[in-house]
Z-matrix of the N, CA and C atoms (Angstrom, degrees):
N
C 1 1.462
C 2 1.524 1 108.18
N 3 1.299 2 116.44 1 119.07
C 4 1.452 3 121.18 2 174.40
C 5 1.516 4 115.66 3 69.03
N 6 1.334 5 117.50 4 24.59
C 7 1.463 6 118.41 5 -178.27
C 8 1.517 7 110.01 6 -86.72
N 9 1.297 8 117.07 7 130.34
C 10 1.456 9 121.42 8 -177.21
C 11 1.517 10 112.63 9 -117.55
N 12 1.330 11 116.76 10 21.88
C 13 1.446 12 120.81 11 171.30
C 14 1.515 13 116.66 12 79.91
N 15 1.310 14 118.45 13 21.03
C 16 1.469 15 122.10 14 177.41
C 17 1.528 16 108.42 15 -127.67
N 18 1.310 17 116.29 16 158.73
C 19 1.463 18 121.48 17 179.78
C 20 1.525 19 110.47 18 -95.67
N 21 1.328 20 115.12 19 166.04
C 22 1.460 21 119.85 20 174.59
C 23 1.519 22 110.42 21 -60.62
N 24 1.325 23 116.66 22 -37.26
C 25 1.462 24 120.62 23 178.07
C 26 1.523 25 111.78 24 -61.68
N 27 1.332 26 116.09 25 -41.27
C 28 1.460 27 119.81 26 176.77
C 29 1.531 28 110.24 27 -61.96
N 30 1.333 29 116.06 28 -45.82
C 31 1.476 30 120.18 29 -179.20
C 32 1.527 31 110.51 30 -59.10
N 33 1.324 32 116.10 31 -44.34
C 34 1.463 33 119.68 32 -178.96
C 35 1.530 34 110.86 33 -65.59
N 36 1.337 35 116.83 34 -45.06
C 37 1.465 36 120.49 35 -176.43
C 38 1.527 37 112.35 36 -69.13
N 39 1.324 38 117.12 37 -31.04
C 40 1.464 39 120.36 38 -176.00
C 41 1.529 40 113.00 39 -93.92
N 42 1.336 41 116.44 40 -3.58
C 43 1.459 42 119.42 41 -177.96
C 44 1.520 43 112.60 42 68.77
N 45 1.318 44 116.82 43 30.78
C 46 1.466 45 122.48 44 -179.98
C 47 1.532 46 109.99 45 -53.78
N 48 1.333 47 118.21 46 144.91
C 49 1.470 48 121.20 47 -179.19
C 50 1.532 49 114.63 48 -54.61
N 51 1.324 50 117.86 49 -25.42
C 52 1.468 51 119.12 50 177.89
C 53 1.528 52 111.93 51 -62.15
N 54 1.334 53 116.96 52 -27.09
C 55 1.464 54 119.26 53 179.55
C 56 1.525 55 111.30 54 -66.91
N 57 1.326 56 117.42 55 -19.42
C 58 1.465 57 120.72 56 176.52
C 59 1.525 58 111.50 57 -84.34
N 60 1.333 59 116.51 58 -26.37
C 61 1.465 60 120.60 59 -179.46
C 62 1.519 61 112.66 60 -88.30
N 63 1.326 62 115.49 61 -33.54
C 64 1.456 63 121.14 62 -176.78
C 65 1.519 64 108.49 63 -123.55
N 66 1.303 65 116.31 64 150.01
C 67 1.454 66 121.50 65 -175.55
C 68 1.519 67 110.66 66 -53.24
N 69 1.320 68 116.13 67 127.16
C 70 1.455 69 122.24 68 178.40
C 71 1.522 70 108.14 69 -66.41
N 72 1.287 71 117.57 70 117.25
C 73 1.457 72 122.00 71 -178.89
C 74 1.509 73 109.93 72 172.62
N 75 1.324 74 117.64 73 -162.11
C 76 1.456 75 120.53 74 -173.78
C 77 1.528 76 113.87 75 -72.42
N 78 1.327 77 118.99 76 -14.45
C 79 1.463 78 121.44 77 -173.21
C 80 1.528 79 113.67 78 -115.64
N 81 1.320 80 118.69 79 29.64
C 82 1.466 81 121.78 80 -178.65
C 83 1.522 82 110.65 81 -56.75
N 84 1.327 83 116.59 82 -54.06
C 85 1.462 84 119.45 83 -177.35
C 86 1.518 85 112.54 84 -69.33
N 87 1.316 86 117.63 85 -33.88
C 88 1.451 87 119.69 86 178.97
C 89 1.536 88 110.12 87 -64.85
N 90 1.327 89 116.90 88 -40.89
C 91 1.469 90 119.94 89 176.19
C 92 1.528 91 110.60 90 -64.23
N 93 1.314 92 116.42 91 -39.95
C 94 1.466 93 121.74 92 176.99
C 95 1.533 94 110.65 93 -61.35
N 96 1.329 95 116.83 94 -47.72
C 97 1.467 96 121.08 95 179.90
C 98 1.526 97 110.98 96 -62.16
N 99 1.327 98 117.13 97 -43.61
C 100 1.470 99 120.47 98 179.47
C 101 1.523 100 110.28 99 -61.58
N 102 1.313 101 116.95 100 -42.18
C 103 1.451 102 121.09 101 179.48
C 104 1.528 103 111.20 102 -62.51
N 105 1.335 104 116.95 103 -44.72
C 106 1.462 105 120.95 104 178.23
C 107 1.525 106 111.72 105 -62.88
N 108 1.323 107 116.29 106 -44.14
C 109 1.459 108 120.22 107 -178.08
C 110 1.527 109 111.35 108 -65.54
N 111 1.325 110 117.50 109 -42.86
C 112 1.466 111 119.54 110 177.50
C 113 1.523 112 111.05 111 -63.86
N 114 1.331 113 116.92 112 -36.46
C 115 1.458 114 120.26 113 175.93
C 116 1.522 115 111.58 114 -62.88
N 117 1.331 116 116.69 115 -41.73
C 118 1.464 117 120.65 116 177.71
C 119 1.523 118 111.19 117 -63.67
N 120 1.321 119 116.62 118 -43.66
C 121 1.470 120 120.31 119 178.22
C 122 1.523 121 110.92 120 -62.57
N 123 1.317 122 116.13 121 -41.91
C 124 1.467 123 120.70 122 178.96
C 125 1.522 124 110.57 123 -64.49
N 126 1.331 125 116.57 124 -49.94
C 127 1.462 126 121.28 125 -176.99
C 128 1.529 127 112.64 126 -64.82
N 129 1.325 128 116.75 127 -28.92
C 130 1.464 129 120.51 128 -179.97
C 131 1.525 130 111.85 129 -75.64
N 132 1.335 131 116.76 130 -17.79
C 133 1.454 132 120.70 131 -177.59
C 134 1.519 133 113.86 132 85.68
N 135 1.342 134 117.09 133 -1.13
C 136 1.469 135 119.73 134 -178.15
C 137 1.524 136 112.27 135 -62.28
N 138 1.316 137 117.02 136 -40.53
C 139 1.467 138 119.21 137 -177.75
C 140 1.529 139 111.48 138 -67.37
N 141 1.329 140 117.67 139 -35.27
C 142 1.469 141 120.67 140 -179.42
C 143 1.512 142 112.40 141 -64.48
N 144 1.324 143 117.04 142 -24.33
C 145 1.465 144 121.34 143 -178.33
C 146 1.524 145 112.43 144 -76.58
N 147 1.316 146 116.50 145 -12.57
C 148 1.466 147 120.74 146 -178.26
C 149 1.520 148 110.73 147 -94.94
N 150 1.346 149 117.40 148 147.69
C 151 1.464 150 119.29 149 170.41
C 152 1.532 151 109.45 150 -61.33
N 153 1.318 152 116.67 151 152.78
C 154 1.470 153 121.44 152 -175.50
C 155 1.527 154 112.24 153 -52.98
N 156 1.330 155 117.60 154 -41.33
C 157 1.469 156 119.90 155 -177.72
C 158 1.529 157 110.95 156 -65.06
N 159 1.331 158 117.65 157 -40.01
C 160 1.465 159 120.57 158 178.33
C 161 1.519 160 111.11 159 -72.63
N 162 1.310 161 116.94 160 -33.95
C 163 1.470 162 121.54 161 178.49
C 164 1.521 163 109.59 162 -60.94
N 165 1.330 164 117.07 163 -42.58
C 166 1.473 165 120.56 164 178.56
C 167 1.523 166 110.99 165 -62.18
N 168 1.337 167 116.38 166 -41.24
C 169 1.467 168 120.27 167 179.31
C 170 1.525 169 110.24 168 -63.56
N 171 1.334 170 117.20 169 -45.61
C 172 1.467 171 121.05 170 -179.58
C 173 1.524 172 110.56 171 -61.93
N 174 1.320 173 116.82 172 -46.14
C 175 1.470 174 120.44 173 -179.69
C 176 1.528 175 110.16 174 -62.23
N 177 1.324 176 117.25 175 -42.66
C 178 1.462 177 121.33 176 178.93
C 179 1.527 178 110.56 177 -61.71
N 180 1.326 179 117.07 178 -45.13
C 181 1.462 180 121.06 179 179.53
C 182 1.522 181 110.77 180 -65.08
N 183 1.329 182 117.20 181 -46.80
C 184 1.468 183 120.56 182 -177.88
C 185 1.519 184 110.38 183 -59.71
N 186 1.325 185 116.50 184 -51.33
C 187 1.464 186 119.96 185 -179.11
C 188 1.526 187 110.13 186 -62.56
N 189 1.315 188 117.33 187 -45.03
C 190 1.464 189 121.05 188 -179.98
C 191 1.511 190 112.90 189 -60.72
N 192 1.338 191 116.50 190 -44.78
C 193 1.467 192 119.75 191 -179.26
C 194 1.520 193 111.76 192 -66.99
N 195 1.318 194 117.01 193 -39.60
C 196 1.466 195 119.00 194 178.44
C 197 1.528 196 110.35 195 -66.84
N 198 1.325 197 116.95 196 -45.33
C 199 1.463 198 119.33 197 179.33
C 200 1.522 199 111.23 198 -63.61
N 201 1.331 200 116.31 199 -31.01
C 202 1.465 201 120.06 200 178.87
C 203 1.517 202 113.18 201 -70.73
N 204 1.342 203 118.36 202 -9.35
C 205 1.465 204 119.36 203 178.91
C 206 1.521 205 111.66 204 -75.18
N 207 1.323 206 117.23 205 -5.10
C 208 1.457 207 121.35 206 177.80
C 209 1.528 208 110.19 207 -62.93
N 210 1.332 209 116.09 208 135.23
C 211 1.470 210 120.74 209 177.25
C 212 1.521 211 111.20 210 -57.30
N 213 1.337 212 116.32 211 -29.69
C 214 1.462 213 120.55 212 179.94
C 215 1.525 214 111.44 213 -61.45
N 216 1.331 215 117.25 214 -28.98
C 217 1.469 216 121.17 215 -175.43
C 218 1.517 217 113.47 216 -98.63
N 219 1.320 218 116.92 217 -3.60
C 220 1.455 219 121.36 218 -177.80
C 221 1.522 220 111.87 219 -59.14
N 222 1.303 221 117.95 220 -50.21
C 223 1.462 222 121.33 221 -177.64
C 224 1.519 223 111.64 222 -61.89
N 225 1.330 224 117.79 223 -38.53
C 226 1.469 225 120.87 224 178.97
C 227 1.530 226 111.37 225 -60.32
N 228 1.316 227 116.60 226 -43.67
C 229 1.460 228 120.52 227 -178.87
C 230 1.521 229 111.03 228 -67.17
N 231 1.331 230 116.89 229 -46.93
C 232 1.461 231 120.59 230 -179.67
C 233 1.528 232 110.18 231 -61.71
N 234 1.315 233 117.27 232 -42.74
C 235 1.465 234 121.46 233 179.73
C 236 1.527 235 111.18 234 -63.62
N 237 1.322 236 117.46 235 -44.50
C 238 1.469 237 121.04 236 -179.84
C 239 1.522 238 111.11 237 -64.20
N 240 1.313 239 117.20 238 -43.55
C 241 1.459 240 121.29 239 179.44
C 242 1.521 241 110.83 240 -63.76
N 243 1.320 242 116.24 241 -45.61
C 244 1.463 243 120.27 242 179.41
C 245 1.527 244 111.00 243 -63.61
N 246 1.315 245 116.97 244 -42.60
C 247 1.457 246 121.54 245 -179.10
C 248 1.528 247 111.45 246 -62.55
N 249 1.332 248 117.22 247 -45.43
C 250 1.466 249 120.87 248 -178.37
C 251 1.529 250 111.47 249 -67.56
N 252 1.325 251 117.23 250 -41.85
C 253 1.462 252 118.61 251 -179.17
C 254 1.530 253 111.21 252 -71.34
N 255 1.325 254 117.95 253 -39.28
C 256 1.466 255 120.80 254 178.58
C 257 1.521 256 112.00 255 -66.20
N 258 1.325 257 117.00 256 -32.28
C 259 1.467 258 121.06 257 -179.51
C 260 1.528 259 111.71 258 -82.63
N 261 1.331 260 117.22 259 -6.90
C 262 1.459 261 120.27 260 179.86
C 263 1.519 262 113.48 261 70.69
N 264 1.330 263 116.49 262 27.82
C 265 1.471 264 120.10 263 -178.49
C 266 1.527 265 111.50 264 -116.08
N 267 1.313 266 115.12 265 31.98
C 268 1.464 267 119.26 266 179.19
C 269 1.528 268 107.06 267 -92.36
N 270 1.327 269 116.70 268 110.02
C 271 1.465 270 121.27 269 -170.63
C 272 1.521 271 114.41 270 -104.36
N 273 1.309 272 119.12 271 -14.00
C 274 1.450 273 120.44 272 -178.17
C 275 1.524 274 113.52 273 78.70
N 276 1.329 275 116.72 274 17.97
C 277 1.469 276 120.21 275 176.60
C 278 1.529 277 109.64 276 -78.48
N 279 1.323 278 116.99 277 -175.01
C 280 1.466 279 120.85 278 -178.18
C 281 1.515 280 113.24 279 -56.55
N 282 1.328 281 116.19 280 -41.85
C 283 1.465 282 120.14 281 -179.91
C 284 1.527 283 111.18 282 -64.86
N 285 1.334 284 116.33 283 -41.87
C 286 1.461 285 120.31 284 179.46
C 287 1.530 286 111.31 285 -69.22
N 288 1.337 287 117.26 286 -38.35
C 289 1.473 288 119.92 287 177.53
C 290 1.523 289 110.27 288 -63.30
N 291 1.326 290 116.97 289 -38.79
C 292 1.456 291 120.28 290 177.66
C 293 1.533 292 110.40 291 -65.53
N 294 1.315 293 116.88 292 -40.38
C 295 1.465 294 121.03 293 178.34
C 296 1.531 295 110.67 294 -62.46
N 297 1.334 296 117.54 295 -43.76
C 298 1.465 297 121.34 296 177.63
C 299 1.527 298 110.03 297 -64.64
N 300 1.332 299 116.66 298 -41.55
C 301 1.471 300 120.32 299 177.93
C 302 1.521 301 110.59 300 -60.10
N 303 1.323 302 116.42 301 -40.99
C 304 1.466 303 119.92 302 177.77
C 305 1.522 304 110.87 303 -62.76
N 306 1.334 305 116.60 304 -43.30
C 307 1.462 306 120.59 305 -179.17
C 308 1.528 307 110.71 306 -64.43
N 309 1.326 308 117.93 307 -41.63
C 310 1.466 309 121.55 308 179.13
C 311 1.522 310 109.80 309 -64.12
N 312 1.325 311 116.37 310 -44.73
C 313 1.466 312 119.99 311 179.16
C 314 1.519 313 110.65 312 -60.24
N 315 1.316 314 116.66 313 -42.98
C 316 1.463 315 120.22 314 -179.21
C 317 1.528 316 111.10 315 -65.73
N 318 1.334 317 116.83 316 -38.09
C 319 1.462 318 119.65 317 178.34
C 320 1.525 319 109.96 318 -62.05
N 321 1.321 320 116.87 319 -42.49
C 322 1.460 321 120.20 320 178.37
C 323 1.512 322 112.10 321 -70.02
N 324 1.309 323 116.14 322 -42.16
C 325 1.466 324 121.80 323 -176.83
C 326 1.522 325 111.83 324 -65.36
N 327 1.322 326 115.87 325 -40.24
C 328 1.454 327 119.49 326 -173.72
C 329 1.527 328 113.41 327 -105.06
N 330 1.336 329 116.96 328 -0.35
C 331 1.455 330 120.89 329 179.40
C 332 1.517 331 112.97 330 -65.15
N 333 1.324 332 116.98 331 -25.20
C 334 1.464 333 120.62 332 179.62
C 335 1.519 334 111.46 333 -61.70
N 336 1.336 335 117.49 334 -20.89
C 337 1.465 336 120.33 335 -179.24
C 338 1.522 337 111.93 336 -63.98
N 339 1.343 338 117.08 337 -22.41
C 340 1.461 339 120.58 338 -178.86
C 341 1.523 340 112.27 339 -86.92
N 342 1.334 341 117.69 340 -8.47
C 343 1.464 342 120.71 341 -179.53
C 344 1.519 343 111.06 342 -80.41
N 345 1.332 344 116.95 343 147.32
C 346 1.457 345 118.21 344 169.95
C 347 1.527 346 108.47 345 -64.79
N 348 1.308 347 117.62 346 155.01
C 349 1.463 348 120.99 347 -175.76
C 350 1.524 349 111.86 348 -52.54
N 351 1.338 350 117.70 349 -44.38
C 352 1.475 351 120.40 350 -177.76
C 353 1.529 352 110.33 351 -61.61
N 354 1.334 353 117.56 352 -39.71
C 355 1.465 354 120.95 353 179.35
C 356 1.511 355 112.02 354 -68.44
N 357 1.311 356 116.61 355 -41.80
C 358 1.462 357 120.58 356 -179.84
C 359 1.516 358 109.76 357 -66.91
N 360 1.329 359 116.24 358 -40.36
C 361 1.453 360 120.48 359 -178.64
C 362 1.531 361 110.97 360 -65.34
N 363 1.349 362 117.33 361 -39.34
C 364 1.459 363 120.73 362 -179.38
C 365 1.520 364 112.00 363 -67.46
N 366 1.327 365 118.27 364 -30.15
C 367 1.461 366 121.74 365 -177.82
C 368 1.511 367 112.78 366 -77.51
N 369 1.316 368 118.92 367 -22.38
C 370 1.465 369 120.52 368 -174.12
C 371 1.486 370 114.36 369 -98.45
C-alpha cells in the first residue's frame, strides 16, 4: 500500500516529506503504510462492523504486522520462530499465530529480492 520504490533510509537521507509526517528513523515507510492501511479499513467501514474489543485486536495486529515488515526486525522474527520450533514449544496459541503471521508477511515482503530485476519491475 502506497509503496513508491524507496526505502526508509532513502527518505531519511533525502529529507523526503514523509520524514515530517512520520518519525524520522528506520520505520518511516512502515508507519506510512500502517497509516494508509488503517485509513482504508476505516473508510471501507470494515472496522465499524466489529465490536470495540475485536476492533482493537485487529488494529493492533495490522499495525504490528506492517511495522514488522521493517528489515530491521526481520532477524528478530526469524530467530524467534527458529528458537521456538527448535525447542519444541510451538503451541499454536495467539502469540505463535502472530509469529507465523509475521514470518509469512516477511516472506511476501522480501521475496521480491529473489526476482530478476525485469520480473520485479513488471510486478510493481
